[in-house]
N, CA, C and O atoms as a GROMACS GRO file, in nm:
protein
  488
    1MET      N    1   0.084  -0.118   0.000
    1MET     CA    2   0.000   0.000   0.000
    1MET      C    3   0.088   0.124   0.000
    1MET      O    4   0.182   0.135   0.080
    2THR      N    5   0.060   0.215  -0.087
    2THR     CA    6   0.130   0.342  -0.093
    2THR      C    7   0.057   0.442  -0.004
    2THR      O    8  -0.065   0.457  -0.013
    3VAL      N    9   0.131   0.510   0.079
    3VAL     CA   10   0.072   0.608   0.171
    3VAL      C   11   0.072   0.744   0.104
    3VAL      O   12   0.172   0.788   0.047
    4THR      N   13  -0.043   0.812   0.111
    4THR     CA   14  -0.052   0.946   0.056
    4THR      C   15  -0.006   1.048   0.161
    4THR      O   16   0.009   1.014   0.278
    5LYS      N   17   0.016   1.171   0.116
    5LYS     CA   18   0.060   1.274   0.209
    5LYS      C   19  -0.049   1.303   0.314
    5LYS      O   20  -0.017   1.334   0.428
    6THR      N   21  -0.174   1.293   0.275
    6THR     CA   22  -0.285   1.314   0.368
    6THR      C   23  -0.285   1.208   0.477
    6THR      O   24  -0.303   1.238   0.595
    7GLN      N   25  -0.264   1.082   0.438
    7GLN     CA   26  -0.258   0.974   0.536
    7GLN      C   27  -0.138   0.991   0.629
    7GLN      O   28  -0.149   0.967   0.749
    8LEU      N   29  -0.026   1.034   0.574
    8LEU     CA   30   0.092   1.060   0.656
    8LEU      C   31   0.065   1.172   0.754
    8LEU      O   32   0.102   1.163   0.871
    9ALA      N   33   0.001   1.279   0.708
    9ALA     CA   34  -0.030   1.392   0.795
    9ALA      C   35  -0.127   1.352   0.906
    9ALA      O   36  -0.112   1.395   1.020
   10ASP      N   37  -0.227   1.269   0.873
   10ASP     CA   38  -0.322   1.221   0.974
   10ASP      C   39  -0.251   1.139   1.082
   10ASP      O   40  -0.273   1.159   1.201
   11ALA      N   41  -0.166   1.047   1.039
   11ALA     CA   42  -0.094   0.963   1.135
   11ALA      C   43   0.002   1.047   1.219
   11ALA      O   44   0.017   1.023   1.339
   12TYR      N   45   0.067   1.144   1.157
   12TYR     CA   46   0.161   1.231   1.228
   12TYR      C   47   0.087   1.319   1.328
   12TYR      O   48   0.136   1.341   1.439
   13ALA      N   49  -0.031   1.370   1.290
   13ALA     CA   50  -0.111   1.453   1.381
   13ALA      C   51  -0.156   1.371   1.502
   13ALA      O   52  -0.154   1.420   1.614
   14ALA      N   53  -0.195   1.246   1.479
   14ALA     CA   54  -0.236   1.159   1.589
   14ALA      C   55  -0.119   1.131   1.683
   14ALA      O   56  -0.134   1.132   1.805
   15ALA      N   57  -0.001   1.106   1.625
   15ALA     CA   58   0.118   1.080   1.707
   15ALA      C   59   0.160   1.204   1.787
   15ALA      O   60   0.198   1.193   1.903
   16LEU      N   61   0.153   1.320   1.724
   16LEU     CA   62   0.187   1.445   1.794
   16LEU      C   63   0.089   1.472   1.908
   16LEU      O   64   0.130   1.512   2.017
   17THR      N   65  -0.039   1.451   1.882
   17THR     CA   66  -0.140   1.473   1.985
   17THR      C   67  -0.120   1.376   2.102
   17THR      O   68  -0.131   1.415   2.218
   18LYS      N   69  -0.090   1.252   2.070
   18LYS     CA   70  -0.069   1.151   2.174
   18LYS      C   71   0.055   1.184   2.258
   18LYS      O   72   0.052   1.172   2.381
   19GLU      N   73   0.161   1.225   2.192
   19GLU     CA   74   0.288   1.248   2.260
   19GLU      C   75   0.296   1.384   2.328
   19GLU      O   76   0.346   1.395   2.440
   20LEU      N   77   0.246   1.489   2.262
   20LEU     CA   78   0.263   1.625   2.312
   20LEU      C   79   0.132   1.696   2.347
   20LEU      O   80   0.136   1.807   2.399
   21GLY      N   81   0.020   1.635   2.319
   21GLY     CA   82  -0.110   1.700   2.338
   21GLY      C   83  -0.136   1.746   2.480
   21GLY      O   84  -0.176   1.860   2.501
   22GLU      N   85  -0.113   1.659   2.576
   22GLU     CA   86  -0.136   1.697   2.716
   22GLU      C   87  -0.036   1.801   2.764
   22GLU      O   88  -0.072   1.898   2.830
   23GLU      N   89   0.089   1.780   2.730
   23GLU     CA   90   0.196   1.870   2.774
   23GLU      C   91   0.176   2.011   2.719
   23GLU      O   92   0.195   2.110   2.791
   24TRP      N   93   0.137   2.022   2.592
   24TRP     CA   94   0.119   2.152   2.529
   24TRP      C   95  -0.026   2.199   2.536
   24TRP      O   96  -0.057   2.311   2.494
   25ASP      N   97  -0.114   2.116   2.589
   25ASP     CA   98  -0.255   2.146   2.605
   25ASP      C   99  -0.320   2.185   2.472
   25ASP      O  100  -0.382   2.291   2.460
   26CYS      N  101  -0.305   2.097   2.370
   26CYS     CA  102  -0.366   2.123   2.241
   26CYS      C  103  -0.387   1.993   2.164
   26CYS      O  104  -0.329   1.890   2.197
   27GLN      N  105  -0.470   2.001   2.063
   27GLN     CA  106  -0.492   1.891   1.970
   27GLN      C  107  -0.427   1.931   1.837
   27GLN      O  108  -0.450   2.042   1.788
   28PHE      N  109  -0.348   1.844   1.780
   28PHE     CA  110  -0.284   1.873   1.651
   28PHE      C  111  -0.375   1.828   1.538
   28PHE      O  112  -0.428   1.716   1.541
   29SER      N  113  -0.394   1.913   1.440
   29SER     CA  114  -0.479   1.881   1.326
   29SER      C  115  -0.393   1.833   1.209
   29SER      O  116  -0.270   1.838   1.214
   30ARG      N  117  -0.460   1.788   1.105
   30ARG     CA  118  -0.390   1.746   0.983
   30ARG      C  119  -0.314   1.865   0.925
   30ARG      O  120  -0.203   1.849   0.873
   31ARG      N  121  -0.374   1.984   0.933
   31ARG     CA  122  -0.310   2.104   0.880
   31ARG      C  123  -0.180   2.135   0.956
   31ARG      O  124  -0.080   2.171   0.895
   32ASP      N  125  -0.184   2.121   1.090
   32ASP     CA  126  -0.062   2.143   1.170
   32ASP      C  127   0.047   2.043   1.132
   32ASP      O  128   0.163   2.079   1.115
   33ALA      N  129   0.007   1.917   1.118
   33ALA     CA  130   0.103   1.812   1.081
   33ALA      C  131   0.162   1.840   0.944
   33ALA      O  132   0.282   1.821   0.922
   34ASN      N  133   0.077   1.884   0.849
   34ASN     CA  134   0.127   1.917   0.715
   34ASN      C  135   0.229   2.031   0.722
   34ASN      O  136   0.331   2.028   0.652
   35ARG      N  137   0.202   2.130   0.805
   35ARG     CA  138   0.297   2.242   0.819
   35ARG      C  139   0.429   2.194   0.878
   35ARG      O  140   0.536   2.236   0.833
   36PHE      N  141   0.422   2.106   0.979
   36PHE     CA  142   0.546   2.050   1.036
   36PHE      C  143   0.626   1.974   0.930
   36PHE      O  144   0.747   1.990   0.918
   37LEU      N  145   0.555   1.890   0.852
   37LEU     CA  146   0.623   1.812   0.748
   37LEU      C  147   0.682   1.903   0.640
   37LEU      O  148   0.793   1.880   0.593
   38ASP      N  149   0.606   2.006   0.600
   38ASP     CA  150   0.656   2.099   0.499
   38ASP      C  151   0.778   2.177   0.547
   38ASP      O  152   0.864   2.213   0.466
   39LEU      N  153   0.786   2.202   0.676
   39LEU     CA  154   0.902   2.272   0.731
   39LEU      C  155   1.023   2.180   0.750
   39LEU      O  156   1.137   2.226   0.755
   40LEU      N  157   0.997   2.051   0.760
   40LEU     CA  158   1.106   1.954   0.782
   40LEU      C  159   1.190   1.934   0.656
   40LEU      O  160   1.313   1.927   0.665
   41TRP      N  161   1.125   1.925   0.539
   41TRP     CA  162   1.198   1.890   0.417
   41TRP      C  163   1.306   1.991   0.380
   41TRP      O  164   1.417   1.949   0.346
   42PRO      N  165   1.282   2.124   0.385
   42PRO     CA  166   1.391   2.217   0.351
   42PRO      C  167   1.509   2.208   0.448
   42PRO      O  168   1.624   2.223   0.407
   43VAL      N  169   1.482   2.183   0.574
   43VAL     CA  170   1.590   2.171   0.672
   43VAL      C  171   1.676   2.050   0.640
   43VAL      O  172   1.799   2.060   0.639
   44VAL      N  173   1.612   1.936   0.613
   44VAL     CA  174   1.687   1.814   0.581
   44VAL      C  175   1.766   1.831   0.452
   44VAL      O  176   1.882   1.793   0.445
   45SER      N  177   1.704   1.888   0.349
   45SER     CA  178   1.775   1.904   0.222
   45SER      C  179   1.890   2.004   0.234
   45SER      O  180   1.995   1.982   0.175
   46ASP      N  181   1.872   2.111   0.310
   46ASP     CA  182   1.983   2.206   0.331
   46ASP      C  183   2.100   2.140   0.401
   46ASP      O  184   2.215   2.161   0.364
   47LEU      N  185   2.070   2.060   0.503
   47LEU     CA  186   2.177   1.991   0.574
   47LEU      C  187   2.244   1.886   0.486
   47LEU      O  188   2.366   1.868   0.493
   48ALA      N  189   2.167   1.817   0.404
   48ALA     CA  190   2.223   1.714   0.315
   48ALA      C  191   2.311   1.776   0.208
   48ALA      O  192   2.411   1.717   0.167
   49LEU      N  193   2.275   1.897   0.161
   49LEU     CA  194   2.351   1.961   0.054
   49LEU      C  195   2.468   2.044   0.105
   49LEU      O  196   2.544   2.100   0.026
   50LYS      N  197   2.484   2.053   0.237
   50LYS     CA  198   2.595   2.128   0.293
   50LYS      C  199   2.728   2.060   0.256
   50LYS      O  200   2.737   1.938   0.256
   51ASP      N  201   2.827   2.138   0.226
   51ASP     CA  202   2.960   2.087   0.189
   51ASP      C  203   2.955   1.995   0.068
   51ASP      O  204   3.026   1.894   0.064
   52THR      N  205   2.873   2.028  -0.031
   52THR     CA  206   2.864   1.942  -0.149
   52THR      C  207   2.979   1.966  -0.246
   52THR      O  208   2.990   1.896  -0.348
   53ARG      N  209   3.063   2.062  -0.217
   53ARG     CA  210   3.178   2.083  -0.305
   53ARG      C  211   3.282   1.974  -0.286
   53ARG      O  212   3.370   1.955  -0.370
   54LYS      N  213   3.271   1.902  -0.175
   54LYS     CA  214   3.363   1.791  -0.150
   54LYS      C  215   3.320   1.671  -0.234
   54LYS      O  216   3.204   1.662  -0.275
   55THR      N  217   3.412   1.580  -0.259
   55THR     CA  218   3.375   1.460  -0.333
   55THR      C  219   3.301   1.362  -0.243
   55THR      O  220   3.238   1.269  -0.294
   56LYS      N  221   3.307   1.381  -0.111
   56LYS     CA  222   3.231   1.296  -0.018
   56LYS      C  223   3.148   1.385   0.072
   56LYS      O  224   3.190   1.417   0.183
   57PRO      N  225   3.028   1.426   0.025
   57PRO     CA  226   2.943   1.512   0.108
   57PRO      C  227   2.896   1.438   0.232
   57PRO      O  228   2.902   1.315   0.238
   58GLY      N  229   2.851   1.513   0.332
   58GLY     CA  230   2.807   1.455   0.458
   58GLY      C  231   2.674   1.384   0.447
   58GLY      O  232   2.619   1.366   0.338
   59SER      N  233   2.624   1.343   0.563
   59SER     CA  234   2.496   1.273   0.567
   59SER      C  235   2.411   1.330   0.680
   59SER      O  236   2.463   1.394   0.772
   60VAL      N  237   2.281   1.306   0.672
   60VAL     CA  238   2.187   1.358   0.771
   60VAL      C  239   2.120   1.239   0.840
   60VAL      O  240   2.052   1.160   0.774
   61PRO      N  241   2.138   1.224   0.972
   61PRO     CA  242   2.069   1.116   1.041
   61PRO      C  243   1.921   1.150   1.061
   61PRO      O  244   1.887   1.262   1.097
   62LEU      N  245   1.836   1.052   1.038
   62LEU     CA  246   1.692   1.071   1.054
   62LEU      C  247   1.639   0.979   1.165
   62LEU      O  248   1.533   0.918   1.151
   63GLY      N  249   1.714   0.971   1.274
   63GLY     CA  250   1.674   0.891   1.388
   63GLY      C  251   1.675   0.743   1.356
   63GLY      O  252   1.762   0.695   1.284
   64ALA      N  253   1.577   0.670   1.409
   64ALA     CA  254   1.569   0.525   1.388
   64ALA      C  255   1.530   0.490   1.244
   64ALA      O  256   1.545   0.376   1.202
   65LEU      N  257   1.481   0.590   1.170
   65LEU     CA  258   1.440   0.566   1.032
   65LEU      C  259   1.559   0.532   0.943
   65LEU      O  260   1.551   0.441   0.861
   66GLY      N  261   1.669   0.606   0.958
   66GLY     CA  262   1.787   0.580   0.876
   66GLY      C  263   1.872   0.703   0.858
   66GLY      O  264   1.877   0.790   0.946
   67ARG      N  265   1.939   0.711   0.744
   67ARG     CA  266   2.033   0.819   0.717
   67ARG      C  267   2.023   0.858   0.570
   67ARG      O  268   2.015   0.772   0.482
   68LEU      N  269   2.023   0.988   0.545
   68LEU     CA  270   2.020   1.040   0.409
   68LEU      C  271   2.159   1.088   0.373
   68LEU      O  272   2.216   1.173   0.442
   69LYS      N  273   2.214   1.035   0.265
   69LYS     CA  274   2.348   1.072   0.220
   69LYS      C  275   2.339   1.127   0.079
   69LYS      O  276   2.253   1.087   0.000
   70MET      N  277   2.427   1.218   0.048
   70MET     CA  278   2.437   1.268  -0.088
   70MET      C  279   2.558   1.203  -0.152
   70MET      O  280   2.668   1.206  -0.096
   71ARG      N  281   2.539   1.144  -0.268
   71ARG     CA  282   2.647   1.073  -0.337
   71ARG      C  283   2.695   1.157  -0.455
   71ARG      O  284   2.615   1.199  -0.538
   72PHE      N  285   2.824   1.180  -0.461
   72PHE     CA  286   2.884   1.256  -0.571
   72PHE      C  287   2.917   1.158  -0.683
   72PHE      O  288   2.986   1.059  -0.661
   73LYS      N  289   2.867   1.187  -0.801
   73LYS     CA  290   2.896   1.104  -0.917
   73LYS      C  291   2.977   1.188  -1.015
   73LYS      O  292   2.930   1.291  -1.062
   74ALA      N  293   3.097   1.144  -1.045
   74ALA     CA  294   3.189   1.221  -1.129
   74ALA      C  295   3.138   1.228  -1.274
   74ALA      O  296   3.057   1.146  -1.317
   75ALA      N  297   3.189   1.327  -1.345
   75ALA     CA  298   3.152   1.344  -1.486
   75ALA      C  299   3.215   1.233  -1.570
   75ALA      O  300   3.320   1.179  -1.535
   76THR      N  301   3.149   1.200  -1.680
   76THR     CA  302   3.205   1.100  -1.773
   76THR      C  303   3.227   1.167  -1.907
   76THR      O  304   3.154   1.259  -1.945
   77LYS      N  305   3.327   1.121  -1.979
   77LYS     CA  306   3.358   1.175  -2.111
   77LYS      C  307   3.276   1.100  -2.216
   77LYS      O  308   3.228   0.989  -2.192
   78ALA      N  309   3.261   1.162  -2.332
   78ALA     CA  310   3.195   1.094  -2.444
   78ALA      C  311   3.282   0.976  -2.484
   78ALA      O  312   3.405   0.984  -2.481
   79ARG      N  313   3.218   0.866  -2.521
   79ARG     CA  314   3.296   0.749  -2.558
   79ARG      C  315   3.229   0.677  -2.674
   79ARG      O  316   3.110   0.695  -2.702
   80LYS      N  317   3.308   0.596  -2.741
   80LYS     CA  318   3.256   0.518  -2.854
   80LYS      C  319   3.229   0.376  -2.807
   80LYS      O  320   3.298   0.323  -2.719
   81GLY      N  321   3.128   0.316  -2.866
   81GLY     CA  322   3.093   0.178  -2.834
   81GLY      C  323   3.013   0.120  -2.949
   81GLY      O  324   3.005   0.179  -3.057
   82THR      N  325   2.955   0.004  -2.927
   82THR     CA  326   2.873  -0.059  -3.030
   82THR      C  327   2.735  -0.089  -2.976
   82THR      O  328   2.717  -0.120  -2.858
   83ASN      N  329   2.637  -0.080  -3.063
   83ASN     CA  330   2.501  -0.115  -3.029
   83ASN      C  331   2.494  -0.267  -3.019
   83ASN      O  332   2.523  -0.335  -3.118
   84PRO      N  333   2.458  -0.323  -2.904
   84PRO     CA  334   2.461  -0.469  -2.889
   84PRO      C  335   2.357  -0.541  -2.975
   84PRO      O  336   2.372  -0.660  -3.003
   85PHE      N  337   2.252  -0.472  -3.019
   85PHE     CA  338   2.147  -0.536  -3.099
   85PHE      C  339   2.181  -0.538  -3.247
   85PHE      O  340   2.155  -0.637  -3.316
   86THR      N  341   2.240  -0.428  -3.296
   86THR     CA  342   2.267  -0.420  -3.440
   86THR      C  343   2.416  -0.436  -3.473
   86THR      O  344   2.452  -0.466  -3.586
   87GLY      N  345   2.500  -0.414  -3.374
   87GLY     CA  346   2.644  -0.424  -3.399
   87GLY      C  347   2.703  -0.298  -3.460
   87GLY      O  348   2.823  -0.294  -3.488
   88GLU      N  349   2.622  -0.195  -3.481
   88GLU     CA  350   2.670  -0.070  -3.539
   88GLU      C  351   2.748   0.010  -3.436
   88GLU      O  352   2.717   0.004  -3.317
   89PRO      N  353   2.848   0.085  -3.480
   89PRO     CA  354   2.921   0.172  -3.386
   89PRO      C  355   2.830   0.287  -3.338
   89PRO      O  356   2.750   0.339  -3.415
   90ALA      N  357   2.844   0.324  -3.213
   90ALA     CA  358   2.763   0.431  -3.156
   90ALA      C  359   2.851   0.517  -3.067
   90ALA      O  360   2.954   0.471  -3.016
   91THR      N  361   2.810   0.642  -3.049
   91THR     CA  362   2.881   0.733  -2.959
   91THR      C  363   2.789   0.765  -2.842
   91THR      O  364   2.674   0.805  -2.861
   92PHE      N  365   2.841   0.746  -2.722
   92PHE     CA  366   2.765   0.775  -2.600
   92PHE      C  367   2.801   0.914  -2.551
   92PHE      O  368   2.919   0.949  -2.545
   93LYS      N  369   2.701   0.994  -2.517
   93LYS     CA  370   2.722   1.132  -2.477
   93LYS      C  371   2.795   1.143  -2.344
   93LYS      O  372   2.793   1.051  -2.262
   94ALA      N  373   2.861   1.256  -2.326
   94ALA     CA  374   2.926   1.286  -2.198
   94ALA      C  375   2.818   1.322  -2.096
   94ALA      O  376   2.713   1.377  -2.132
   95LYS      N  377   2.844   1.292  -1.969
   95LYS     CA  378   2.749   1.326  -1.863
   95LYS      C  379   2.819   1.415  -1.762
   95LYS      O  380   2.934   1.389  -1.725
   96PRO      N  381   2.750   1.520  -1.715
   96PRO     CA  382   2.811   1.610  -1.616
   96PRO      C  383   2.814   1.545  -1.478
   96PRO      O  384   2.743   1.448  -1.453
   97ALA      N  385   2.895   1.600  -1.390
   97ALA     CA  386   2.899   1.554  -1.251
   97ALA      C  387   2.766   1.586  -1.184
   97ALA      O  388   2.706   1.690  -1.210
   98THR      N  389   2.719   1.495  -1.098
   98THR     CA  390   2.591   1.515  -1.031
   98THR      C  391   2.598   1.472  -0.885
   98THR      O  392   2.689   1.399  -0.843
   99LEU      N  393   2.502   1.519  -0.808
   99LEU     CA  394   2.482   1.473  -0.671
   99LEU      C  395   2.353   1.394  -0.668
   99LEU      O  396   2.251   1.439  -0.719
  100GLN      N  397   2.358   1.276  -0.608
  100GLN     CA  398   2.239   1.191  -0.602
  100GLN      C  399   2.209   1.159  -0.456
  100GLN      O  400   2.299   1.117  -0.383
  101PRO      N  401   2.084   1.176  -0.413
  101PRO     CA  402   2.049   1.141  -0.275
  101PRO      C  403   2.037   0.990  -0.260
  101PRO      O  404   1.984   0.922  -0.348
  102ARG      N  405   2.087   0.939  -0.149
  102ARG     CA  406   2.077   0.797  -0.117
  102ARG      C  407   2.026   0.784   0.025
  102ARG      O  408   2.073   0.853   0.115
  103PHE      N  409   1.929   0.695   0.046
  103PHE     CA  410   1.876   0.671   0.179
  103PHE      C  411   1.919   0.533   0.224
  103PHE      O  412   1.904   0.436   0.151
  104THR      N  413   1.974   0.524   0.346
  104THR     CA  414   2.012   0.398   0.406
  104THR      C  415   1.922   0.375   0.526
  104THR      O  416   1.918   0.457   0.618
  105ALA      N  417   1.850   0.264   0.526
  105ALA     CA  418   1.759   0.234   0.636
  105ALA      C  419   1.839   0.205   0.763
  105ALA      O  420   1.946   0.145   0.758
  106GLY      N  421   1.784   0.250   0.877
  106GLY     CA  422   1.848   0.226   1.005
  106GLY      C  423   1.818   0.086   1.058
  106GLY      O  424   1.732   0.016   1.005
  107LYS      N  425   1.890   0.046   1.161
  107LYS     CA  426   1.874  -0.087   1.218
  107LYS      C  427   1.733  -0.109   1.270
  107LYS      O  428   1.676  -0.216   1.251
  108ALA      N  429   1.676  -0.010   1.335
  108ALA     CA  430   1.541  -0.024   1.391
  108ALA      C  431   1.439  -0.049   1.280
  108ALA      O  432   1.350  -0.133   1.296
  109LEU      N  433   1.451   0.022   1.169
  109LEU     CA  434   1.358   0.003   1.056
  109LEU      C  435   1.376  -0.135   0.993
  109LEU      O  436   1.279  -0.201   0.959
  110LYS      N  437   1.501  -0.178   0.978
  110LYS     CA  438   1.528  -0.310   0.922
  110LYS      C  439   1.473  -0.420   1.013
  110LYS      O  440   1.415  -0.517   0.964
  111ASP      N  441   1.492  -0.406   1.144
  111ASP     CA  442   1.441  -0.506   1.238
  111ASP      C  443   1.288  -0.512   1.235
  111ASP      O  444   1.230  -0.620   1.238
  112GLU      N  445   1.224  -0.396   1.229
  112GLU     CA  446   1.077  -0.391   1.223
  112GLU      C  447   1.026  -0.456   1.095
  112GLU      O  448   0.927  -0.528   1.098
  113ALA      N  449   1.094  -0.433   0.984
  113ALA     CA  450   1.054  -0.495   0.856
  113ALA      C  451   1.071  -0.646   0.864
  113ALA      O  452   0.988  -0.721   0.812
  114SER      N  453   1.177  -0.691   0.927
  114SER     CA  454   1.201  -0.834   0.941
  114SER      C  455   1.093  -0.900   1.028
  114SER      O  456   1.042  -1.007   0.994
  115ARG      N  457   1.059  -0.836   1.140
  115ARG     CA  458   0.954  -0.890   1.228
  115ARG      C  459   0.820  -0.893   1.155
  115ARG      O  460   0.746  -0.991   1.165
  116TYR      N  461   0.788  -0.789   1.082
  116TYR     CA  462   0.664  -0.782   1.008
  116TYR      C  463   0.657  -0.894   0.904
  116TYR      O  464   0.554  -0.960   0.891
  117PHE      N  465   0.767  -0.914   0.832
  117PHE     CA  466   0.771  -1.017   0.728
  117PHE      C  467   0.753  -1.156   0.788
  117PHE      O  468   0.678  -1.238   0.734
  118ARG      N  469   0.821  -1.184   0.901
  118ARG     CA  470   0.809  -1.314   0.965
  118ARG      C  471   0.666  -1.338   1.013
  118ARG      O  472   0.615  -1.450   1.001
  119ARG      N  473   0.599  -1.235   1.068
  119ARG     CA  474   0.460  -1.250   1.113
  119ARG      C  475   0.367  -1.280   0.994
  119ARG      O  476   0.278  -1.364   1.005
  120ARG      N  477   0.389  -1.211   0.884
  120ARG     CA  478   0.301  -1.228   0.767
  120ARG      C  479   0.321  -1.361   0.698
  120ARG      O  480   0.228  -1.413   0.635
  121MET      N  481   0.441  -1.419   0.708
  121MET     CA  482   0.471  -1.543   0.638
  121MET      C  483   0.429  -1.668   0.715
  121MET      O  484   0.438  -1.778   0.662
  122LYS      N  485   0.382  -1.651   0.839
  122LYS     CA  486   0.341  -1.769   0.917
  122LYS      C  487   0.207  -1.817   0.874
  122LYS      O  488   0.156  -1.915   0.929
   0.00000   0.00000   0.00000
């Protein structure tokens, strides 16, 4: 099942209300949760893109969920090769250097997935 942003916001609002509702004396709505989520993404992306001039940029820990890393991929030069289907010579275009986001799941998420899978397979 794919989770929509609305479903994520509803679940997040329920979790915030359960965890902080009494302490802060309020109920969190879907709109509040959406605002929290919308504010989270720029912070994470700014931290992930920090020091991207290095060939090994840093990473951003996301708690038990995992870690977001930016991967530097070097530029490639144009090269000659052959089309494997026709055997004709072909030229492959050069590609510029890029940064690619990579997510690595944390141990807690991997363990939860393993427990879930074992329960479902019985």
